[in-house]
N, CA, C and O atoms as a printed pandas DataFrame, in Angstrom:
     atom_number atom_name residue_name chain_id  residue_number  x_coord  y_coord  z_coord
0              1         N          MET        A               1 -129.571   72.264  -83.552
1              2        CA          MET        A               1 -130.334   72.525  -84.467
2              3         C          MET        A               1 -131.416   71.443  -84.318
3              4         O          MET        A               1 -130.847   70.353  -84.264
4              5         N          LYS        A               2 -132.554   71.330  -84.243
5              6        CA          LYS        A               2 -133.442   70.167  -84.374
6              7         C          LYS        A               2 -134.447   70.726  -85.605
7              8         O          LYS        A               2 -134.845   71.873  -85.814
8              9         N          ARG        A               3 -134.701   69.495  -86.331
9             10        CA          ARG        A               3 -135.271   69.465  -87.807
10            11         C          ARG        A               3 -136.637   69.119  -87.377
11            12         O          ARG        A               3 -136.927   68.235  -86.571
12            13         N          THR        A               4 -137.433   69.892  -87.987
13            14        CA          THR        A               4 -138.874   69.456  -88.129
14            15         C          THR        A               4 -139.557   68.802  -89.107
15            16         O          THR        A               4 -139.305   69.176  -90.253
16            17         N          GLU        A               5 -140.284   68.004  -88.983
17            18        CA          GLU        A               5 -140.941   66.959  -90.255
18            19         C          GLU        A               5 -141.368   68.055  -91.409
19            20         O          GLU        A               5 -141.301   67.616  -92.557
20            21         N          LYS        A               6 -141.691   69.078  -91.300
21            22        CA          LYS        A               6 -142.257   69.957  -92.071
22            23         C          LYS        A               6 -141.127   70.810  -92.918
23            24         O          LYS        A               6 -141.408   71.407  -93.957
24            25         N          THR        A               7 -139.891   70.785  -92.367
25            26        CA          THR        A               7 -138.999   71.604  -93.192
26            27         C          THR        A               7 -137.976   70.182  -93.842
27            28         O          THR        A               7 -137.296   70.408  -94.843
28            29         N          ASP        A               8 -137.939   68.779  -93.210
29            30        CA          ASP        A               8 -137.842   68.123  -94.128
30            31         C          ASP        A               8 -138.544   67.695  -95.161
31            32         O          ASP        A               8 -137.890   67.343  -96.143
32            33         N          ALA        A               9 -139.901   67.616  -95.218
33            34        CA          ALA        A               9 -140.547   67.569  -96.203
34            35         C          ALA        A               9 -140.324   68.437  -97.300
35            36         O          ALA        A               9 -140.357   68.080  -98.478
36            37         N          LEU        A              10 -140.068   69.716  -96.845
37            38        CA          LEU        A              10 -140.175   71.080  -98.080
38            39         C          LEU        A              10 -138.914   70.636  -98.649
39            40         O          LEU        A              10 -138.792   70.887  -99.848
40            41         N          ALA        A              11 -137.794   69.946  -97.996
41            42        CA          ALA        A              11 -136.411   70.154  -98.477
42            43         C          ALA        A              11 -136.494   68.655  -99.664
43            44         O          ALA        A              11 -135.810   68.616 -100.687
44            45         N          ARG        A              12 -137.393   67.609  -99.277
45            46        CA          ARG        A              12 -137.038   66.643 -100.308
46            47         C          ARG        A              12 -138.175   66.945 -101.256
47            48         O          ARG        A              12 -138.141   66.322 -102.317
48            49         N          ARG        A              13 -139.254   67.851 -101.057
49            50        CA          ARG        A              13 -140.274   68.324 -102.284
50            51         C          ARG        A              13 -138.864   69.230 -103.069
51            52         O          ARG        A              13 -138.521   68.752 -104.151
52            53         N          ASP        A              14 -138.358   70.022 -102.756
53            54        CA          ASP        A              14 -137.501   70.748 -103.246
54            55         C          ASP        A              14 -136.436   70.029 -104.339
55            56         O          ASP        A              14 -136.400   70.387 -105.517
56            57         N          PHE        A              15 -135.766   69.203 -103.912
57            58        CA          PHE        A              15 -135.024   68.029 -104.279
58            59         C          PHE        A              15 -135.737   67.432 -105.655
59            60         O          PHE        A              15 -135.294   67.457 -106.803
60            61         N          LEU        A              16 -137.005   66.881 -105.154
61            62        CA          LEU        A              16 -137.880   66.441 -106.190
62            63         C          LEU        A              16 -138.016   67.126 -107.727
63            64         O          LEU        A              16 -137.865   66.722 -108.880
64            65         N          LYS        A              17 -138.327   68.192 -107.180
65            66        CA          LYS        A              17 -139.122   69.490 -108.340
66            67         C          LYS        A              17 -137.663   69.411 -108.950
67            68         O          LYS        A              17 -137.757   68.858 -110.045
68            69         N          GLY        A              18 -136.472   69.718 -108.694
69            70        CA          GLY        A              18 -135.121   70.138 -108.966
70            71         C          GLY        A              18 -134.766   68.812 -109.754
71            72         O          GLY        A              18 -134.505   68.948 -110.949
72            73         N          ALA        A              19 -134.733   67.615 -109.236
73            74        CA          ALA        A              19 -134.275   66.594 -110.532
74            75         C          ALA        A              19 -135.494   66.387 -111.567
75            76         O          ALA        A              19 -135.175   66.014 -112.696
76            77         N          SER        A              20 -136.507   66.541 -111.361
77            78        CA          SER        A              20 -137.132   66.682 -112.337
78            79         C          SER        A              20 -137.291   67.459 -113.646
79            80         O          SER        A              20 -137.421   67.022 -114.789
80            81         N          LEU        A              21 -137.247   68.854 -113.150
81            82        CA          LEU        A              21 -136.598   69.437 -114.265
82            83         C          LEU        A              21 -135.418   69.379 -114.628
83            84         O          LEU        A              21 -135.332   69.793 -115.784
84            85         N          ALA        A              22 -134.135   68.968 -114.079
85            86        CA          ALA        A              22 -133.100   68.458 -114.684
86            87         C          ALA        A              22 -133.315   67.474 -115.646
87            88         O          ALA        A              22 -132.732   67.388 -116.727
88            89         N          GLY        A              23 -134.311   66.623 -115.140
89            90        CA          GLY        A              23 -134.475   65.545 -116.469
90            91         C          GLY        A              23 -135.119   66.000 -117.644
91            92         O          GLY        A              23 -134.845   65.653 -118.792
92            93         N          ALA        A              24 -136.304   67.084 -117.157
93            94        CA          ALA        A              24 -136.780   67.226 -118.294
94            95         C          ALA        A              24 -136.114   68.214 -119.453
95            96         O          ALA        A              24 -136.386   68.223 -120.654
96            97         N          ALA        A              25 -135.146   69.058 -118.724
97            98        CA          ALA        A              25 -134.306   70.002 -119.424
98            99         C          ALA        A              25 -133.095   68.807 -120.278
99           100         O          ALA        A              25 -132.758   69.120 -121.420
100          101         N          GLY        A              26 -132.632   67.772 -119.794
101          102        CA          GLY        A              26 -131.579   67.082 -120.468
102          103         C          GLY        A              26 -132.571   66.463 -121.665
103          104         O          GLY        A              26 -132.108   66.651 -122.789
104          105         N          VAL        A              27 -133.828   65.771 -121.629
105          106        CA          VAL        A              27 -134.334   65.366 -122.686
106          107         C          VAL        A              27 -134.855   66.334 -123.734
107          108         O          VAL        A              27 -134.905   66.012 -124.921
108          109         N          ALA        A              28 -135.193   67.371 -123.344
109          110        CA          ALA        A              28 -135.644   68.736 -124.467
110          111         C          ALA        A              28 -134.546   69.174 -125.091
111          112         O          ALA        A              28 -134.691   69.665 -126.210
112          113         N          THR        A              29 -133.009   69.075 -124.406
113          114        CA          THR        A              29 -131.841   69.451 -125.300
114          115         C          THR        A              29 -131.734   68.361 -126.236
115          116         O          THR        A              29 -131.878   68.675 -127.418
116          117         N          VAL        A              30 -131.476   66.950 -125.927
117          118        CA          VAL        A              30 -131.618   66.124 -126.843
118          119         C          VAL        A              30 -132.314   66.029 -127.981
119          120         O          VAL        A              30 -131.820   65.644 -129.040
120          121         N          ALA        A              31 -133.919   66.497 -127.773
121          122        CA          ALA        A              31 -135.039   66.260 -128.557
122          123         C          ALA        A              31 -134.731   67.433 -129.487
123          124         O          ALA        A              31 -134.746   67.245 -130.704
124          125         N          LEU        A              32 -134.434   68.719 -128.935
125          126        CA          LEU        A              32 -133.982   69.876 -129.748
126          127         C          LEU        A              32 -132.937   70.091 -130.539
127          128         O          LEU        A              32 -132.897   71.037 -131.326
128          129         N          SER        A              33 -132.068   69.293 -130.410
129          130        CA          SER        A              33 -130.482   69.278 -130.788
130          131         C          SER        A              33 -130.541   69.616 -132.654
131          132         O          SER        A              33 -130.001   70.495 -133.327
132          133         N          GLY        A              34 -131.518   68.385 -133.051
133          134        CA          GLY        A              34 -131.629   68.549 -134.561
134          135         C          GLY        A              34 -130.757   67.203 -135.032
135          136         O          GLY        A              34 -130.948   66.679 -136.130
136          137         N          LYS        A              35 -129.772   66.704 -134.067
137          138        CA          LYS        A              35 -128.986   65.400 -134.455
138          139         C          LYS        A              35 -129.641   64.161 -134.215
139          140         O          LYS        A              35 -130.528   64.066 -133.367
140          141         N          GLN        A              36 -129.291   63.293 -134.846
141          142        CA          GLN        A              36 -129.520   62.029 -134.377
142          143         C          GLN        A              36 -128.420   61.227 -134.039
143          144         O          GLN        A              36 -127.514   60.951 -134.825
144          145         N          ALA        A              37 -128.494   60.842 -132.843
145          146        CA          ALA        A              37 -127.550   60.136 -132.070
146          147         C          ALA        A              37 -127.257   58.419 -132.437
147          148         O          ALA        A              37 -128.125   57.556 -132.302
148          149         N          LYS        A              38 -125.561   58.102 -133.022
149          150        CA          LYS        A              38 -125.625   57.089 -133.331
150          151         C          LYS        A              38 -124.522   56.327 -132.369
151          152         O          LYS        A              38 -123.473   56.847 -131.988
152          153         N          ALA        A              39 -124.962   55.003 -132.053
153          154        CA          ALA        A              39 -124.088   54.002 -131.489
154          155         C          ALA        A              39 -122.913   54.005 -131.952
155          156         O          ALA        A              39 -122.720   54.099 -133.164
156          157         N          ALA        A              40 -121.803   53.892 -130.966
157          158        CA          ALA        A              40 -120.472   53.644 -131.547
158          159         C          ALA        A              40 -120.633   51.969 -131.789
159          160         O          ALA        A              40 -121.342   51.136 -131.224
160          161         N          ILE        A              41 -119.986   51.901 -132.509
161          162        CA          ILE        A              41 -119.639   49.930 -133.399
162          163         C          ILE        A              41 -118.265   50.082 -133.275
163          164         O          ILE        A              41 -117.576   50.914 -133.866
164          165         N          PRO        A              42 -117.751   48.910 -132.164
165          166        CA          PRO        A              42 -116.600   48.715 -132.079
166          167         C          PRO        A              42 -116.068   48.181 -133.397
167          168         O          PRO        A              42 -116.954   47.603 -134.027
168          169         N          GLU        A              43 -114.588   48.204 -134.157
169          170        CA          GLU        A              43 -114.053   47.841 -135.235
170          171         C          GLU        A              43 -114.101   46.291 -135.458
171          172         O          GLU        A              43 -114.471   45.799 -136.524
172          173         N          HIS        A              44 -113.720   45.599 -134.430
173          174        CA          HIS        A              44 -113.828   43.997 -134.480
174          175         C          HIS        A              44 -115.049   43.442 -134.710
175          176         O          HIS        A              44 -115.263   42.333 -135.199
176          177         N          GLN        A              45 -116.179   44.586 -134.187
177          178        CA          GLN        A              45 -117.542   43.888 -134.626
178          179         C          GLN        A              45 -118.021   44.469 -135.703
179          180         O          GLN        A              45 -119.249   44.418 -135.769
180          181         N          LYS        A              46 -117.487   45.007 -136.578
181          182        CA          LYS        A              46 -118.270   45.636 -137.850
182          183         C          LYS        A              46 -118.334   44.586 -138.846
183          184         O          LYS        A              46 -119.236   44.761 -139.665
184          185         N          THR        A              47 -117.718   43.669 -138.989
185          186        CA          THR        A              47 -117.707   42.632 -139.791
186          187         C          THR        A              47 -119.050   41.680 -139.568
187          188         O          THR        A              47 -119.793   41.210 -140.429
188          189         N          GLY        A              48 -119.110   41.555 -138.128
189          190        CA          GLY        A              48 -120.486   40.783 -137.419
190          191         C          GLY        A              48 -120.207   39.223 -137.889
191          192         O          GLY        A              48 -119.284   38.971 -138.663
192          193         N          GLY        A              49 -121.100   38.168 -137.346
193          194        CA          GLY        A              49 -121.001   37.018 -137.006
194          195         C          GLY        A              49 -120.455   36.254 -136.375
195          196         O          GLY        A              49 -119.828   36.960 -135.585
196          197         N          TYR        A              50 -120.156   34.876 -136.069
197          198        CA          TYR        A              50 -119.453   33.870 -135.153
198          199         C          TYR        A              50 -118.357   33.823 -135.450
199          200         O          TYR        A              50 -118.151   33.471 -136.612
200          201         N          GLN        A              51 -117.356   34.086 -134.728
201          202        CA          GLN        A              51 -115.660   33.802 -134.772
202          203         C          GLN        A              51 -115.332   32.619 -134.217
203          204         O          GLN        A              51 -115.570   32.624 -133.010
204          205         N          GLU        A              52 -114.822   31.474 -134.668
205          206        CA          GLU        A              52 -114.155   30.628 -133.590
206          207         C          GLU        A              52 -112.413   30.920 -133.313
207          208         O          GLU        A              52 -111.484   30.400 -133.930
208          209         N          THR        A              53 -112.346   31.782 -132.340
209          210        CA          THR        A              53 -111.302   31.699 -132.084
210          211         C          THR        A              53 -110.477   31.265 -131.338
211          212         O          THR        A              53 -111.024   30.504 -130.540
212          213         N          GLU        A              54 -109.277   31.361 -131.148
213          214        CA          GLU        A              54 -108.356   30.246 -130.162
214          215         C          GLU        A              54 -108.952   29.995 -128.859
215          216         O          GLU        A              54 -109.168   28.816 -128.581
216          217         N          HIS        A              55 -109.281   30.965 -127.940
217          218        CA          HIS        A              55 -109.734   30.908 -126.831
218          219         C          HIS        A              55 -111.154   30.223 -126.774
219          220         O          HIS        A              55 -111.482   29.647 -125.737
220          221         N          VAL        A              56 -112.086   30.273 -127.957
221          222        CA          VAL        A              56 -113.191   29.568 -128.290
222          223         C          VAL        A              56 -113.163   28.212 -128.220
223          224         O          VAL        A              56 -113.925   27.472 -127.597
224          225         N          MET        A              57 -112.244   27.943 -128.892
225          226        CA          MET        A              57 -111.536   26.612 -128.908
226          227         C          MET        A              57 -111.384   25.770 -128.311
227          228         O          MET        A              57 -111.591   24.599 -128.630
228          229         N          LYS        A              58 -110.745   26.429 -126.708
229          230        CA          LYS        A              58 -110.217   25.969 -126.113
230          231         C          LYS        A              58 -111.278   25.475 -125.115
231          232         O          LYS        A              58 -111.248   24.360 -124.594
232          233         N          TYR        A              59 -112.175   26.368 -124.909
233          234        CA          TYR        A              59 -113.294   26.483 -123.997
234          235         C          TYR        A              59 -114.020   25.271 -124.796
235          236         O          TYR        A              59 -114.318   24.281 -124.128
236          237         N          TYR        A              60 -114.309   25.283 -126.103
237          238        CA          TYR        A              60 -115.215   24.130 -126.411
238          239         C          TYR        A              60 -114.298   22.510 -126.086
239          240         O          TYR        A              60 -114.973   21.494 -125.917
240          241         N          GLU        A              61 -113.048   22.452 -126.041
241          242        CA          GLU        A              61 -112.176   21.533 -125.666
242          243         C          GLU        A              61 -112.092   20.983 -124.303
243          244         O          GLU        A              61 -111.794   19.811 -124.072
244          245         N          LEU        A              62 -112.367   21.876 -123.400
245          246        CA          LEU        A              62 -112.309   21.907 -121.878
246          247         C          LEU        A              62 -113.638   21.266 -121.704
247          248         O          LEU        A              62 -113.699   20.174 -121.138
248          249         N          SER        A              63 -114.861   21.942 -122.210
249          250        CA          SER        A              63 -116.330   21.408 -121.881
250          251         C          SER        A              63 -116.779   20.050 -122.441
251          252         O          SER        A              63 -117.970   19.758 -122.331
252          253         N          ARG        A              64 -116.204   19.470 -122.843
253          254        CA          ARG        A              64 -116.413   18.459 -123.646
254          255         C          ARG        A              64 -116.579   17.402 -121.972
255          256         O          ARG        A              64 -115.914   17.611 -120.958
256          257         N          PHE        A              65 -117.778   16.175 -122.166
257          258        CA          PHE        A              65 -117.641   15.541 -121.179
258          259         C          PHE        A              65 -117.243   14.154 -121.609
259          260         O          PHE        A              65 -117.035   13.282 -120.765
């Protein structure tokens, strides 16, 4: 069965319509949920700041000229 350009164009248009509707529905769901999204912070990063760990010190030692 041979496809024509007209049916290919319609199939692509239908796909793009569906994709845009799905994206809009996702955004609307998040916007209307009423909850604020929070990013998860790993336990080891909660204290923040720079830490000179053993592997960092080894890197510094090996990178000296």
